[in-house]
VMD Tcl script that builds the backbone (N, CA, C; Angstrom):
set m [mol new atoms 453]
animate dup $m
set s [atomselect $m all]
$s set {name element resname resid chain x y z} {
  {N N MET 1 A 39.449 -0.630 -0.579}
  {CA C MET 1 A 38.879 0.701 -0.612}
  {C C MET 1 A 37.399 0.624 -0.229}
  {N N GLU 2 A 36.988 1.489 0.664}
  {CA C GLU 2 A 35.609 1.489 1.150}
  {C C GLU 2 A 34.761 2.439 0.302}
  {N N ASN 3 A 33.586 1.972 -0.136}
  {CA C ASN 3 A 32.680 2.810 -0.914}
  {C C ASN 3 A 31.918 3.770 -0.014}
  {N N LYS 4 A 31.558 4.885 -0.558}
  {CA C LYS 4 A 30.789 5.893 0.164}
  {C C LYS 4 A 29.305 5.526 0.137}
  {N N ILE 5 A 28.612 5.751 1.254}
  {CA C ILE 5 A 27.166 5.514 1.311}
  {C C ILE 5 A 26.467 6.588 0.488}
  {N N ILE 6 A 25.566 6.169 -0.379}
  {CA C ILE 6 A 24.831 7.090 -1.245}
  {C C ILE 6 A 23.521 7.482 -0.558}
  {N N THR 7 A 23.236 8.785 -0.520}
  {CA C THR 7 A 21.989 9.276 0.071}
  {C C THR 7 A 21.091 9.828 -1.029}
  {N N ARG 8 A 19.921 10.259 -0.659}
  {CA C ARG 8 A 18.934 10.766 -1.614}
  {C C ARG 8 A 19.409 12.044 -2.296}
  {N N SER 9 A 19.001 12.184 -3.559}
  {CA C SER 9 A 19.319 13.400 -4.315}
  {C C SER 9 A 18.370 14.528 -3.885}
  {N N GLY 10 A 18.697 15.719 -4.274}
  {CA C GLY 10 A 17.829 16.865 -3.978}
  {C C GLY 10 A 16.437 16.692 -4.574}
  {N N TRP 11 A 16.366 16.156 -5.792}
  {CA C TRP 11 A 15.062 15.950 -6.438}
  {C C TRP 11 A 14.253 14.890 -5.710}
  {N N ASP 12 A 14.935 13.861 -5.254}
  {CA C ASP 12 A 14.255 12.801 -4.516}
  {C C ASP 12 A 13.722 13.347 -3.195}
  {N N ARG 13 A 14.486 14.189 -2.517}
  {CA C ARG 13 A 14.035 14.809 -1.268}
  {C C ARG 13 A 12.825 15.721 -1.520}
  {N N LEU 14 A 12.842 16.421 -2.635}
  {CA C LEU 14 A 11.710 17.286 -2.981}
  {C C LEU 14 A 10.458 16.449 -3.237}
  {N N ARG 15 A 10.600 15.339 -3.962}
  {CA C ARG 15 A 9.463 14.441 -4.215}
  {C C ARG 15 A 8.909 13.913 -2.898}
  {N N TYR 16 A 9.795 13.504 -1.998}
  {CA C TYR 16 A 9.387 13.016 -0.683}
  {C C TYR 16 A 8.547 14.075 0.029}
  {N N CYS 17 A 9.064 15.293 0.094}
  {CA C CYS 17 A 8.362 16.372 0.813}
  {C C CYS 17 A 7.009 16.687 0.192}
  {N N MET 18 A 6.965 16.757 -1.118}
  {CA C MET 18 A 5.704 17.093 -1.798}
  {C C MET 18 A 4.647 16.014 -1.540}
  {N N LEU 19 A 5.010 14.756 -1.717}
  {CA C LEU 19 A 4.053 13.672 -1.478}
  {C C LEU 19 A 3.615 13.635 -0.014}
  {N N PHE 20 A 4.564 13.787 0.892}
  {CA C PHE 20 A 4.271 13.773 2.320}
  {C C PHE 20 A 3.264 14.862 2.667}
  {N N GLU 21 A 3.549 16.092 2.261}
  {CA C GLU 21 A 2.696 17.217 2.627}
  {C C GLU 21 A 1.329 17.159 1.958}
  {N N LEU 22 A 1.263 16.756 0.697}
  {CA C LEU 22 A -0.029 16.656 0.014}
  {C C LEU 22 A -0.934 15.628 0.692}
  {N N LEU 23 A -0.375 14.479 1.030}
  {CA C LEU 23 A -1.173 13.458 1.714}
  {C C LEU 23 A -1.590 13.926 3.107}
  {N N LEU 24 A -0.687 14.586 3.804}
  {CA C LEU 24 A -1.009 15.056 5.147}
  {C C LEU 24 A -2.092 16.133 5.126}
  {N N ILE 25 A -2.032 17.068 4.184}
  {CA C ILE 25 A -3.074 18.106 4.055}
  {C C ILE 25 A -4.420 17.451 3.737}
  {N N ALA 26 A -4.396 16.472 2.836}
  {CA C ALA 26 A -5.638 15.795 2.444}
  {C C ALA 26 A -6.291 15.095 3.637}
  {N N ILE 27 A -5.480 14.665 4.595}
  {CA C ILE 27 A -6.018 14.001 5.787}
  {C C ILE 27 A -6.405 15.014 6.862}
  {N N LEU 28 A -5.496 15.945 7.163}
  {CA C LEU 28 A -5.682 16.814 8.328}
  {C C LEU 28 A -6.598 18.028 8.120}
  {N N ALA 29 A -6.645 18.598 6.924}
  {CA C ALA 29 A -7.480 19.803 6.724}
  {C C ALA 29 A -8.968 19.507 6.962}
  {N N PRO 30 A -9.544 18.496 6.337}
  {CA C PRO 30 A -10.961 18.224 6.607}
  {C C PRO 30 A -11.204 17.796 8.062}
  {N N LEU 31 A -10.294 17.000 8.600}
  {CA C LEU 31 A -10.418 16.558 9.983}
  {C C LEU 31 A -10.335 17.751 10.943}
  {N N GLY 32 A -9.390 18.665 10.696}
  {CA C GLY 32 A -9.237 19.858 11.532}
  {C C GLY 32 A -10.445 20.771 11.473}
  {N N ALA 33 A -10.992 20.957 10.281}
  {CA C ALA 33 A -12.179 21.806 10.132}
  {C C ALA 33 A -13.358 21.214 10.906}
  {N N LEU 34 A -13.493 19.921 10.851}
  {CA C LEU 34 A -14.580 19.244 11.553}
  {C C LEU 34 A -14.410 19.341 13.072}
  {N N VAL 35 A -13.238 18.984 13.559}
  {CA C VAL 35 A -12.983 18.969 15.008}
  {C C VAL 35 A -13.019 20.379 15.601}
  {N N LEU 36 A -12.464 21.358 14.894}
  {CA C LEU 36 A -12.399 22.725 15.418}
  {C C LEU 36 A -13.637 23.550 15.074}
  {N N ASN 37 A -14.560 22.943 14.345}
  {CA C ASN 37 A -15.771 23.638 13.913}
  {C C ASN 37 A -15.414 24.950 13.204}
  {N N GLN 38 A -14.478 24.848 12.277}
  {CA C GLN 38 A -13.978 26.003 11.521}
  {C C GLN 38 A -14.304 25.805 10.041}
  {N N ASN 39 A -14.271 26.893 9.327}
  {CA C ASN 39 A -14.448 26.873 7.883}
  {C C ASN 39 A -13.300 26.098 7.248}
  {N N ILE 40 A -13.620 25.203 6.316}
  {CA C ILE 40 A -12.603 24.381 5.661}
  {C C ILE 40 A -11.587 25.244 4.923}
  {N N LEU 41 A -12.011 26.383 4.361}
  {CA C LEU 41 A -11.091 27.273 3.652}
  {C C LEU 41 A -10.066 27.871 4.621}
  {N N ASN 42 A -10.508 28.279 5.808}
  {CA C ASN 42 A -9.606 28.847 6.810}
  {C C ASN 42 A -8.591 27.802 7.285}
  {N N ILE 43 A -9.075 26.618 7.618}
  {CA C ILE 43 A -8.191 25.547 8.078}
  {C C ILE 43 A -7.304 25.058 6.930}
  {N N GLY 44 A -7.871 24.969 5.743}
  {CA C GLY 44 A -7.087 24.544 4.584}
  {C C GLY 44 A -5.962 25.517 4.268}
  {N N THR 45 A -6.246 26.820 4.365}
  {CA C THR 45 A -5.209 27.830 4.119}
  {C C THR 45 A -4.117 27.743 5.183}
  {N N LEU 46 A -4.527 27.604 6.440}
  {CA C LEU 46 A -3.552 27.420 7.516}
  {C C LEU 46 A -2.710 26.168 7.257}
  {N N ALA 47 A -3.361 25.096 6.818}
  {CA C ALA 47 A -2.642 23.850 6.528}
  {C C ALA 47 A -1.606 24.054 5.429}
  {N N VAL 48 A -1.941 24.834 4.405}
  {CA C VAL 48 A -0.994 25.099 3.318}
  {C C VAL 48 A 0.185 25.935 3.824}
  {N N VAL 49 A -0.092 26.953 4.640}
  {CA C VAL 49 A 0.977 27.786 5.213}
  {C C VAL 49 A 1.922 26.927 6.052}
  {N N LEU 50 A 1.334 26.116 6.935}
  {CA C LEU 50 A 2.148 25.245 7.784}
  {C C LEU 50 A 2.885 24.195 6.952}
  {N N SER 51 A 2.266 23.765 5.875}
  {CA C SER 51 A 2.876 22.776 5.000}
  {C C SER 51 A 4.109 23.335 4.299}
  {N N ILE 52 A 4.011 24.546 3.802}
  {CA C ILE 52 A 5.161 25.169 3.134}
  {C C ILE 52 A 6.321 25.316 4.113}
  {N N LYS 53 A 6.009 25.778 5.328}
  {CA C LYS 53 A 7.040 25.909 6.359}
  {C C LYS 53 A 7.634 24.535 6.674}
  {N N ALA 54 A 6.770 23.537 6.809}
  {CA C ALA 54 A 7.224 22.186 7.140}
  {C C ALA 54 A 8.089 21.600 6.030}
  {N N MET 55 A 7.727 21.853 4.773}
  {CA C MET 55 A 8.521 21.325 3.665}
  {C C MET 55 A 9.937 21.875 3.695}
  {N N LEU 56 A 10.050 23.160 3.931}
  {CA C LEU 56 A 11.382 23.767 3.976}
  {C C LEU 56 A 12.202 23.183 5.131}
  {N N LEU 57 A 11.570 23.096 6.297}
  {CA C LEU 57 A 12.265 22.510 7.449}
  {C C LEU 57 A 12.570 21.031 7.232}
  {N N ASN 58 A 11.626 20.316 6.602}
  {CA C ASN 58 A 11.785 18.897 6.357}
  {C C ASN 58 A 13.000 18.614 5.474}
  {N N LEU 59 A 13.178 19.404 4.430}
  {CA C LEU 59 A 14.327 19.204 3.539}
  {C C LEU 59 A 15.636 19.326 4.310}
  {N N VAL 60 A 15.749 20.358 5.126}
  {CA C VAL 60 A 16.968 20.587 5.898}
  {C C VAL 60 A 17.138 19.501 6.960}
  {N N TYR 61 A 16.072 19.216 7.702}
  {CA C TYR 61 A 16.129 18.229 8.782}
  {C C TYR 61 A 16.527 16.854 8.251}
  {N N ASN 62 A 15.895 16.409 7.167}
  {CA C ASN 62 A 16.192 15.081 6.618}
  {C C ASN 62 A 17.628 14.992 6.108}
  {N N TRP 63 A 18.122 16.066 5.507}
  {CA C TRP 63 A 19.508 16.069 5.034}
  {C C TRP 63 A 20.459 15.934 6.228}
  {N N ILE 64 A 20.207 16.708 7.293}
  {CA C ILE 64 A 21.051 16.640 8.487}
  {C C ILE 64 A 20.988 15.253 9.122}
  {N N PHE 65 A 19.785 14.694 9.238}
  {CA C PHE 65 A 19.631 13.364 9.844}
  {C C PHE 65 A 20.338 12.302 9.006}
  {N N ASP 66 A 20.243 12.405 7.672}
  {CA C ASP 66 A 20.946 11.468 6.796}
  {C C ASP 66 A 22.457 11.565 6.996}
  {N N GLN 67 A 22.966 12.791 7.113}
  {CA C GLN 67 A 24.402 12.975 7.316}
  {C C GLN 67 A 24.851 12.366 8.641}
  {N N TRP 68 A 24.007 12.477 9.651}
  {CA C TRP 68 A 24.296 11.873 10.957}
  {C C TRP 68 A 24.400 10.357 10.807}
  {N N ASP 69 A 23.441 9.752 10.068}
  {CA C ASP 69 A 23.490 8.311 9.817}
  {C C ASP 69 A 24.771 7.926 9.091}
  {N N VAL 70 A 25.099 8.662 8.027}
  {CA C VAL 70 A 26.282 8.343 7.223}
  {C C VAL 70 A 27.543 8.427 8.078}
  {N N ARG 71 A 27.662 9.455 8.902}
  {CA C ARG 71 A 28.837 9.577 9.773}
  {C C ARG 71 A 28.958 8.385 10.722}
  {N N ALA 72 A 27.814 7.804 11.088}
  {CA C ALA 72 A 27.813 6.638 11.974}
  {C C ALA 72 A 27.948 5.336 11.176}
  {N N GLY 73 A 28.072 5.439 9.841}
  {CA C GLY 73 A 28.234 4.262 9.005}
  {C C GLY 73 A 26.942 3.533 8.691}
  {N N ARG 74 A 25.802 4.212 8.899}
  {CA C ARG 74 A 24.496 3.590 8.625}
  {C C ARG 74 A 23.943 4.098 7.289}
  {N N ILE 75 A 23.201 3.249 6.610}
  {CA C ILE 75 A 22.541 3.636 5.362}
  {C C ILE 75 A 21.186 4.226 5.731}
  {N N PRO 76 A 20.955 5.524 5.433}
  {CA C PRO 76 A 19.728 6.197 5.870}
  {C C PRO 76 A 18.425 5.515 5.467}
  {N N THR 77 A 18.358 4.944 4.278}
  {CA C THR 77 A 17.099 4.324 3.836}
  {C C THR 77 A 16.867 2.957 4.472}
  {N N GLU 78 A 17.834 2.490 5.260}
  {CA C GLU 78 A 17.687 1.197 5.924}
  {C C GLU 78 A 17.690 1.358 7.444}
  {N N ARG 79 A 17.159 2.476 7.927}
  {CA C ARG 79 A 17.105 2.731 9.364}
  {C C ARG 79 A 16.315 1.653 10.092}
  {N N ALA 80 A 16.796 1.331 11.266}
  {CA C ALA 80 A 16.076 0.418 12.149}
  {C C ALA 80 A 14.904 1.178 12.771}
  {N N LEU 81 A 14.028 0.465 13.437}
  {CA C LEU 81 A 12.853 1.070 14.052}
  {C C LEU 81 A 13.237 2.200 15.000}
  {N N ILE 82 A 14.259 2.019 15.821}
  {CA C ILE 82 A 14.660 3.074 16.761}
  {C C ILE 82 A 15.117 4.326 16.012}
  {N N GLY 83 A 15.822 4.157 14.918}
  {CA C GLY 83 A 16.246 5.298 14.103}
  {C C GLY 83 A 15.055 6.039 13.518}
  {N N ARG 84 A 14.057 5.289 13.093}
  {CA C ARG 84 A 12.853 5.909 12.531}
  {C C ARG 84 A 12.072 6.646 13.615}
  {N N LEU 85 A 12.024 6.071 14.813}
  {CA C LEU 85 A 11.341 6.749 15.922}
  {C C LEU 85 A 12.060 8.047 16.298}
  {N N LEU 86 A 13.389 8.004 16.405}
  {CA C LEU 86 A 14.161 9.213 16.718}
  {C C LEU 86 A 13.973 10.275 15.630}
  {N N HIS 87 A 13.977 9.838 14.375}
  {CA C HIS 87 A 13.775 10.753 13.251}
  {C C HIS 87 A 12.424 11.449 13.370}
  {N N ALA 88 A 11.368 10.668 13.590}
  {CA C ALA 88 A 10.012 11.227 13.673}
  {C C ALA 88 A 9.860 12.148 14.885}
  {N N LEU 89 A 10.382 11.751 16.042}
  {CA C LEU 89 A 10.293 12.584 17.247}
  {C C LEU 89 A 11.022 13.912 17.074}
  {N N GLY 90 A 12.217 13.853 16.521}
  {CA C GLY 90 A 12.997 15.080 16.310}
  {C C GLY 90 A 12.323 16.026 15.343}
  {N N LEU 91 A 11.824 15.488 14.252}
  {CA C LEU 91 A 11.140 16.333 13.269}
  {C C LEU 91 A 9.907 16.983 13.883}
  {N N GLU 92 A 9.129 16.225 14.606}
  {CA C GLU 92 A 7.926 16.793 15.224}
  {C C GLU 92 A 8.270 17.868 16.243}
  {N N ALA 93 A 9.330 17.692 17.003}
  {CA C ALA 93 A 9.742 18.715 17.979}
  {C C ALA 93 A 10.077 20.030 17.275}
  {N N VAL 94 A 10.811 19.950 16.191}
  {CA C VAL 94 A 11.162 21.146 15.420}
  {C C VAL 94 A 9.904 21.794 14.838}
  {N N LEU 95 A 9.013 20.977 14.308}
  {CA C LEU 95 A 7.792 21.507 13.700}
  {C C LEU 95 A 6.881 22.170 14.727}
  {N N VAL 96 A 6.755 21.584 15.917}
  {CA C VAL 96 A 5.910 22.176 16.966}
  {C C VAL 96 A 6.457 23.532 17.372}
  {N N MET 97 A 7.757 23.602 17.608}
  {CA C MET 97 A 8.361 24.867 18.039}
  {C C MET 97 A 8.168 25.985 17.016}
  {N N THR 98 A 8.134 25.627 15.749}
  {CA C THR 98 A 7.994 26.647 14.712}
  {C C THR 98 A 6.542 26.885 14.288}
  {N N SER 99 A 5.648 25.939 14.572}
  {CA C SER 99 A 4.248 26.076 14.166}
  {C C SER 99 A 3.363 26.717 15.230}
  {N N LEU 100 A 3.670 26.492 16.474}
  {CA C LEU 100 A 2.816 26.967 17.562}
  {C C LEU 100 A 2.509 28.463 17.484}
  {N N PRO 101 A 3.500 29.321 17.278}
  {CA C PRO 101 A 3.173 30.758 17.182}
  {C C PRO 101 A 2.215 31.093 16.031}
  {N N ILE 102 A 2.368 30.387 14.914}
  {CA C ILE 102 A 1.495 30.630 13.759}
  {C C ILE 102 A 0.061 30.207 14.081}
  {N N VAL 103 A -0.103 29.040 14.690}
  {CA C VAL 103 A -1.432 28.518 15.028}
  {C C VAL 103 A -2.120 29.418 16.058}
  {N N ILE 104 A -1.374 29.864 17.053}
  {CA C ILE 104 A -1.930 30.755 18.077}
  {C C ILE 104 A -2.476 32.022 17.428}
  {N N TRP 105 A -1.695 32.606 16.550}
  {CA C TRP 105 A -2.115 33.852 15.892}
  {C C TRP 105 A -3.272 33.599 14.923}
  {N N TRP 106 A -3.157 32.586 14.092}
  {CA C TRP 106 A -4.138 32.320 13.024}
  {C C TRP 106 A -5.523 32.007 13.586}
  {N N LEU 107 A -5.564 31.159 14.606}
  {CA C LEU 107 A -6.848 30.710 15.153}
  {C C LEU 107 A -7.251 31.468 16.414}
  {N N ASN 108 A -6.438 32.431 16.810}
  {CA C ASN 108 A -6.707 33.241 18.004}
  {C C ASN 108 A -6.934 32.345 19.229}
  {N N LEU 109 A -5.991 31.460 19.464}
  {CA C LEU 109 A -6.061 30.527 20.575}
  {C C LEU 109 A -5.077 30.940 21.668}
  {N N SER 110 A -5.321 30.441 22.870}
  {CA C SER 110 A -4.344 30.623 23.938}
  {C C SER 110 A -3.197 29.641 23.688}
  {N N ILE 111 A -2.096 29.849 24.363}
  {CA C ILE 111 A -0.970 28.934 24.226}
  {C C ILE 111 A -1.389 27.528 24.650}
  {N N LEU 112 A -2.124 27.432 25.743}
  {CA C LEU 112 A -2.562 26.119 26.239}
  {C C LEU 112 A -3.500 25.423 25.244}
  {N N GLN 113 A -4.443 26.181 24.667}
  {CA C GLN 113 A -5.352 25.594 23.681}
  {C C GLN 113 A -4.583 25.101 22.455}
  {N N ALA 114 A -3.673 25.934 21.967}
  {CA C ALA 114 A -2.903 25.570 20.776}
  {C C ALA 114 A -2.004 24.371 21.061}
  {N N LEU 115 A -1.390 24.341 22.234}
  {CA C LEU 115 A -0.521 23.230 22.590}
  {C C LEU 115 A -1.318 21.935 22.740}
  {N N THR 116 A -2.487 22.015 23.352}
  {CA C THR 116 A -3.348 20.837 23.505}
  {C C THR 116 A -3.761 20.301 22.137}
  {N N MET 117 A -4.172 21.195 21.247}
  {CA C MET 117 A -4.552 20.796 19.902}
  {C C MET 117 A -3.359 20.181 19.172}
  {N N ASP 118 A -2.209 20.817 19.328}
  {CA C ASP 118 A -1.019 20.344 18.637}
  {C C ASP 118 A -0.572 18.974 19.152}
  {N N LEU 119 A -0.696 18.740 20.434}
  {CA C LEU 119 A -0.314 17.442 20.990}
  {C C LEU 119 A -1.175 16.313 20.428}
  {N N ALA 120 A -2.458 16.601 20.220}
  {CA C ALA 120 A -3.343 15.594 19.618}
  {C C ALA 120 A -2.924 15.323 18.173}
  {N N ILE 121 A -2.601 16.373 17.449}
  {CA C ILE 121 A -2.208 16.224 16.043}
  {C C ILE 121 A -0.855 15.534 15.925}
  {N N ILE 122 A 0.049 15.840 16.854}
  {CA C ILE 122 A 1.391 15.251 16.818}
  {C C ILE 122 A 1.329 13.722 16.805}
  {N N SER 123 A 0.440 13.172 17.602}
  {CA C SER 123 A 0.324 11.712 17.657}
  {C C SER 123 A 0.017 11.141 16.282}
  {N N LEU 124 A -0.931 11.751 15.606}
  {CA C LEU 124 A -1.277 11.311 14.252}
  {C C LEU 124 A -0.121 11.516 13.281}
  {N N VAL 125 A 0.495 12.686 13.343}
  {CA C VAL 125 A 1.536 13.029 12.377}
  {C C VAL 125 A 2.796 12.181 12.595}
  {N N MET 126 A 3.132 11.898 13.838}
  {CA C MET 126 A 4.316 11.068 14.083}
  {C C MET 126 A 4.138 9.670 13.504}
  {N N LEU 127 A 2.972 9.097 13.706}
  {CA C LEU 127 A 2.698 7.785 13.133}
  {C C LEU 127 A 2.729 7.861 11.606}
  {N N PHE 128 A 2.090 8.891 11.061}
  {CA C PHE 128 A 2.089 9.089 9.613}
  {C C PHE 128 A 3.511 9.255 9.091}
  {N N THR 129 A 4.335 10.049 9.787}
  {CA C THR 129 A 5.720 10.289 9.374}
  {C C THR 129 A 6.507 8.983 9.319}
  {N N MET 130 A 6.387 8.198 10.357}
  {CA C MET 130 A 7.138 6.947 10.402}
  {C C MET 130 A 6.677 5.988 9.298}
  {N N LEU 131 A 5.368 5.817 9.151}
  {CA C LEU 131 A 4.849 4.904 8.134}
  {C C LEU 131 A 5.121 5.403 6.721}
  {N N PHE 132 A 4.948 6.709 6.508}
  {CA C PHE 132 A 5.201 7.272 5.182}
  {C C PHE 132 A 6.671 7.101 4.808}
  {N N SER 133 A 7.573 7.446 5.742}
  {CA C SER 133 A 9.012 7.339 5.458}
  {C C SER 133 A 9.418 5.905 5.179}
  {N N TRP 134 A 8.893 4.999 5.947}
  {CA C TRP 134 A 9.202 3.588 5.753}
  {C C TRP 134 A 8.708 3.118 4.377}
  {N N GLY 135 A 7.469 3.468 4.063}
  {CA C GLY 135 A 6.917 3.104 2.761}
  {C C GLY 135 A 7.665 3.752 1.609}
  {N N TYR 136 A 8.029 5.020 1.777}
  {CA C TYR 136 A 8.766 5.737 0.735}
  {C C TYR 136 A 10.119 5.075 0.488}
  {N N ASP 137 A 10.797 4.697 1.564}
  {CA C ASP 137 A 12.098 4.035 1.415}
  {C C ASP 137 A 11.966 2.699 0.698}
  {N N ARG 138 A 10.839 2.022 0.860}
  {CA C ARG 138 A 10.630 0.753 0.168}
  {C C ARG 138 A 10.257 0.989 -1.304}
  {N N LEU 139 A 9.449 2.015 -1.575}
  {CA C LEU 139 A 9.044 2.313 -2.956}
  {C C LEU 139 A 10.162 2.946 -3.781}
  {N N PHE 140 A 10.973 3.777 -3.116}
  {CA C PHE 140 A 12.041 4.505 -3.808}
  {C C PHE 140 A 13.372 4.290 -3.090}
  {N N PRO 141 A 13.910 3.074 -3.126}
  {CA C PRO 141 A 15.167 2.815 -2.425}
  {C C PRO 141 A 16.339 3.519 -3.103}
  {N N VAL 142 A 17.357 3.804 -2.325}
  {CA C VAL 142 A 18.600 4.351 -2.863}
  {C C VAL 142 A 19.551 3.169 -2.982}
  {N N ILE 143 A 19.914 2.850 -4.205}
  {CA C ILE 143 A 20.753 1.686 -4.463}
  {C C ILE 143 A 22.182 1.981 -3.991}
  {N N GLN 144 A 22.716 1.057 -3.199}
  {CA C GLN 144 A 24.066 1.199 -2.652}
  {C C GLN 144 A 25.034 0.310 -3.429}
  {N N PRO 145 A 26.304 0.706 -3.447}
  {CA C PRO 145 A 27.306 -0.182 -4.048}
  {C C PRO 145 A 27.310 -1.539 -3.346}
  {N N VAL 146 A 27.619 -2.585 -4.049}
  {CA C VAL 146 A 27.580 -3.943 -3.530}
  {C C VAL 146 A 28.485 -4.114 -2.307}
  {N N SER 147 A 29.607 -3.420 -2.276}
  {CA C SER 147 A 30.573 -3.648 -1.203}
  {C C SER 147 A 30.250 -2.927 0.107}
  {N N ILE 148 A 29.131 -2.166 0.143}
  {CA C ILE 148 A 28.729 -1.491 1.392}
  {C C ILE 148 A 28.231 -2.541 2.364}
  {N N CYS 149 A 28.774 -2.531 3.549}
  {CA C CYS 149 A 28.321 -3.452 4.603}
  {C C CYS 149 A 27.085 -2.859 5.276}
  {N N ARG 150 A 25.992 -3.589 5.316}
  {CA C ARG 150 A 24.741 -3.113 5.915}
  {C C ARG 150 A 24.883 -3.038 7.429}
  {N N ALA 151 A 24.438 -1.891 8.002}
  {CA C ALA 151 A 24.527 -1.708 9.459}
  {C C ALA 151 A 23.285 -2.205 10.154}
}
mol reanalyze $m
mol bondsrecalc $m
mol representation Tube
mol addrep $m
């Protein structure tokens, strides 16, 4: 009899999202205010709005990506580098598509200005996403049954 691969619980996913977003806001809000020559309160508020949207999307996206891994017989917390890169790229694509209209309106930017700014931020966030996820999986592993064959 083959054991089922165990994935993260809802509470664990919530902890992941909260820690991820809090650390990201702490890094990006002051940096954004400095680079854009904007008031920290304005950029910080925008960061919180985008963070709430990202958390909701992140919960759904990570659950779907985990299910994709499980269907392929892979343990989500033991993703190889290519899996982590695909995960980070996909998440960022979804976030850009949903954040760009908000940023354009909030900061009164052109589409090109907002996209240019977002592309610079994406590089930082993708690296952060991959490193954070990898570290989180090491700090909070999901214990698998002994008979699960590692992919």
